[in-house]
matplotlib code that plots the C-alpha trace (Angstrom):
import matplotlib.pyplot as plt

x = [-20.2, -20.7, -23.5, -22.8, -24.6, -22.1, -18.9, -20.7, -22.3, -18.7, -17.1, -19.9, -19.9, -16.6, -17.2, -20.6, -18.9, -15.9, -18.3, -20.3, -17.6, -16.4, -19.3, -19.9, -16.8, -17.8, -21.0, -19.4, -17.1, -13.8, -12.0, -11.7, -9.8, -11.8, -8.5, -8.5, -12.0, -11.5, -8.0, -10.2, -13.1, -10.5, -9.4, -12.4, -13.2, -10.3, -11.1, -15.0, -13.7, -11.3, -13.7, -16.4, -18.1, -17.3, -13.6, -13.1, -14.9, -12.6, -9.3, -10.1, -9.5, -6.5, -3.8, -3.2, -6.6, -5.8, -2.1, -4.9, -6.7, -3.1, -2.1, -5.5, -6.0, -2.5, -0.8, -2.9, -5.8, -3.6, -2.0, -5.1, -6.9, -3.9, -3.7, -7.3, -6.2, -9.3, -7.4, -7.5, -10.7, -11.7, -10.0, -11.8, -15.1, -15.1, -16.0, -13.1, -12.4, -13.0, -10.1, -7.6, -8.0, -7.7, -4.4, -3.1, -3.7, -2.0, 1.1, 0.7, 3.3, 1.7, 0.7, 4.4, 5.3, 2.5, 2.5, 6.5, 7.1, 9.2, 6.5, 4.4, 7.5, 7.5, 3.8, 3.5, 6.5, 6.2, 2.5, 3.7, 6.3, 4.0, 1.1, 2.9, 5.8, 3.5, 0.4, -1.6, -2.5, -3.7, -6.1, -7.3, -8.7, -11.1, -11.6, -13.7, -13.2, -9.4, -9.7, -11.1, -9.0, -5.8, -7.2, -8.1, -4.3, -2.9, -5.2, -4.1, -0.5, -0.9, -2.2, 0.1, 2.9, 1.6, 1.0, 4.1, 6.2, 3.5, 1.0, -0.3, -1.7, -0.6, 1.0, 3.0, 6.1, 7.8, 10.8, 13.6, 13.2, 16.4, 15.1, 11.8, 13.2, 16.1, 12.6, 10.7, 13.9, 14.2, 10.6, 11.2, 13.8, 12.3, 9.2, 11.3, 13.5, 10.5, 8.5, 11.5, 11.8, 7.9, 8.2, 11.6, 10.5, 6.3, 5.3, 3.0, 3.3, 0.6, -2.2, -4.4, -2.6, -0.7, 2.8, 1.9, -0.7, 2.0, 4.2, 1.9, 0.9, 4.6, 4.4, 1.8, 3.0, 6.9, 5.2, 2.0, 4.4, 7.0, 4.0, 2.3, 5.8, 6.8, 3.8, 4.7, 8.3, 6.5, 4.5, 7.6, 10.0, 7.4, 6.1, 9.9, 10.2, 7.4, 8.8, 12.1, 10.3, 8.5, 11.5, 12.3, 15.7, 18.4, 19.8, 23.6, 25.6, 27.2, 30.4]
y = [-16.1, -14.5, -12.6, -8.7, -8.3, -9.8, -7.9, -4.8, -5.1, -6.0, -3.2, -0.9, -1.6, -0.3, 2.7, 3.2, 3.1, 5.3, 7.7, 7.8, 8.3, 11.1, 13.4, 12.8, 14.1, 17.4, 17.5, 17.9, 20.5, 18.3, 18.8, 15.6, 15.8, 15.2, 14.2, 11.4, 10.4, 10.4, 8.5, 5.9, 6.1, 5.5, 2.4, 0.9, 1.8, 0.0, -3.6, -3.2, -3.2, -5.9, -8.0, -7.3, -10.5, -9.8, -8.5, -11.6, -14.3, -13.6, -13.9, -17.2, -17.9, -15.3, -14.9, -11.0, -10.1, -12.3, -10.1, -6.8, -8.1, -8.8, -5.5, -3.4, -5.8, -6.3, -3.2, -0.3, -0.3, -0.9, 2.2, 4.2, 2.9, 3.5, 6.8, 7.4, 6.9, 4.5, 3.7, 7.7, 7.9, 5.2, 6.2, 9.7, 8.4, 5.7, 6.2, 7.2, 4.2, 2.0, 4.4, 3.4, 0.0, 0.3, 2.2, -0.6, -3.1, -1.4, -1.5, -5.3, -7.2, -9.5, -6.4, -5.0, -8.2, -8.7, -4.8, -4.4, -3.7, -6.3, -9.2, -7.3, -7.5, -11.7, -12.1, -10.2, -11.2, -14.5, -15.8, -14.0, -17.1, -19.9, -18.9, -19.1, -21.7, -24.1, -26.0, -23.4, -21.2, -23.7, -25.5, -21.8, -21.7, -24.7, -23.6, -20.4, -20.1, -20.6, -18.0, -15.5, -16.3, -15.0, -12.1, -11.2, -12.4, -9.9, -7.4, -7.4, -7.9, -5.1, -2.7, -3.7, -2.7, 0.2, 1.2, 0.3, 2.4, 5.7, 5.2, 8.5, 6.2, 5.5, 2.0, -0.4, 0.2, 3.6, 2.9, 5.7, 7.1, 5.3, 2.1, 2.0, 3.1, 0.6, -1.9, -0.5, -0.6, -4.4, -4.8, -2.9, -5.3, -8.5, -7.6, -6.8, -10.1, -12.0, -10.5, -11.0, -15.0, -15.3, -13.9, -16.2, -19.2, -19.2, -19.5, -20.9, -24.0, -26.7, -24.0, -23.2, -20.4, -19.7, -18.6, -15.1, -14.9, -15.5, -12.9, -10.6, -10.8, -10.7, -7.5, -6.3, -7.5, -5.8, -2.4, -1.8, -3.1, -0.5, 2.3, 1.2, 1.5, 4.6, 5.7, 4.7, 6.0, 9.6, 9.3, 8.7, 11.3, 13.8, 12.5, 12.8, 16.0, 17.6, 16.1, 18.1, 20.9, 20.9, 20.8, 23.6, 25.0, 25.8, 29.3, 29.0, 29.2, 32.6, 33.0]
z = [-16.7, -13.6, -12.8, -13.2, -10.4, -8.0, -9.0, -9.0, -5.5, -4.1, -5.6, -4.7, -0.6, 0.3, -2.2, -0.5, 2.9, 2.1, 0.6, 3.8, 6.2, 4.1, 3.9, 7.3, 7.9, 5.8, 7.7, 11.1, 9.5, 9.3, 6.2, 3.9, 0.6, -2.4, -4.4, -1.7, -2.7, -6.2, -6.0, -3.8, -6.4, -8.9, -7.9, -7.2, -10.7, -12.2, -9.9, -11.3, -15.0, -14.6, -12.4, -15.0, -16.7, -20.4, -19.3, -16.7, -19.0, -21.6, -19.5, -19.2, -23.1, -23.6, -21.8, -22.6, -20.7, -18.0, -17.9, -18.2, -15.0, -13.3, -14.0, -12.5, -9.8, -8.3, -9.4, -10.5, -8.2, -4.6, -5.1, -6.1, -3.1, -1.1, -2.0, -0.8, 3.1, 4.0, 7.5, 8.1, 7.4, 9.6, 12.2, 12.1, 12.1, 14.1, 18.0, 20.0, 21.9, 18.8, 17.0, 19.9, 19.4, 16.1, 16.5, 19.0, 16.3, 13.8, 16.0, 16.9, 16.1, 13.5, 11.3, 11.8, 9.9, 7.7, 6.4, 6.1, 2.5, 2.1, 3.3, 0.8, -1.8, -1.1, -1.4, -4.3, -6.5, -4.4, -5.7, -9.3, -9.8, -8.2, -10.2, -13.3, -12.9, -11.2, -12.2, -10.2, -13.3, -15.4, -12.1, -11.4, -15.2, -14.3, -10.7, -10.3, -6.3, -7.2, -9.6, -7.3, -4.7, -6.7, -7.6, -4.0, -3.0, -5.5, -4.4, -0.6, -1.7, -3.8, -1.4, 1.4, -1.3, -2.2, 1.7, 3.0, 0.4, -0.2, 1.9, 3.5, 6.4, 9.3, 9.7, 12.2, 9.7, 8.1, 6.7, 5.7, 2.1, 0.9, 1.9, 0.3, -2.8, -2.8, -2.3, -5.1, -7.3, -6.7, -7.6, -10.6, -11.6, -10.6, -12.7, -16.0, -15.6, -15.0, -17.8, -19.9, -18.6, -19.7, -23.2, -23.9, -22.3, -22.6, -19.2, -18.0, -19.5, -20.4, -21.2, -24.0, -25.0, -28.3, -28.1, -29.7, -26.7, -24.0, -25.8, -26.2, -22.2, -21.5, -23.0, -21.2, -17.8, -18.6, -20.0, -17.7, -15.0, -15.3, -15.7, -12.3, -10.3, -11.8, -10.5, -7.3, -7.8, -8.5, -5.5, -3.5, -4.4, -4.2, -0.5, 0.1, -1.7, 0.8, 3.9, 3.0, 2.6, 5.9, 7.8, 10.1, 8.6, 11.2, 11.9, 11.3, 14.6, 15.1, 16.3]

ax = plt.figure().add_subplot(projection="3d")
ax.plot(x, y, z, "-o")
ax.set_aspect("equal")
plt.show()
């Protein structure tokens, strides 16, 4: 079993950096939302809960526990981390020269491709298809490095997906509301169909998990995924409503 200090340290480091930057903003007289700080902290705690050895060790033997990890790391935690606006906090904290360099990097062509919601969608759901429809999942049960790499992949893919849809941070790509809503609906449809196929055909194949365990995991994927995607939908509609209300109202032309 993994030393409990490892996941605690990995999660405590970004939380400590975030808290230090937020406190610095307050000390120099700049406002920083407590809601943003609370959201980022919640995301870190979700990752810590998923990676903590007692839970992670159980996921090696039960597919349902593995699916709980997948939902926490790849879907729920990224949304809370994104809503913490860490990029904005970094840009407000670092020296001006470094901040300008970061802005140039944000608008570079590679990041415009990597941060596009469709690219994140492909990495997120493409990775899910590869994981469960190939021997990759079976290999990850016996290879800790591969197992942790898969977690990192889903965390980053989920973060980029949530950032492209509802992220308050400045980003290289900001699509129209209808396009983002369409991508989210596509993700919801793919997620639902995939979990139903998993329930029917009992994949991933060639694993030590029982049929009942896989079906329970598929149900967790279906309902847990719906919950995470409904949260994204609520945030998306809230932001659109807020943006619409802030638009100046034009006075009618007088004849």
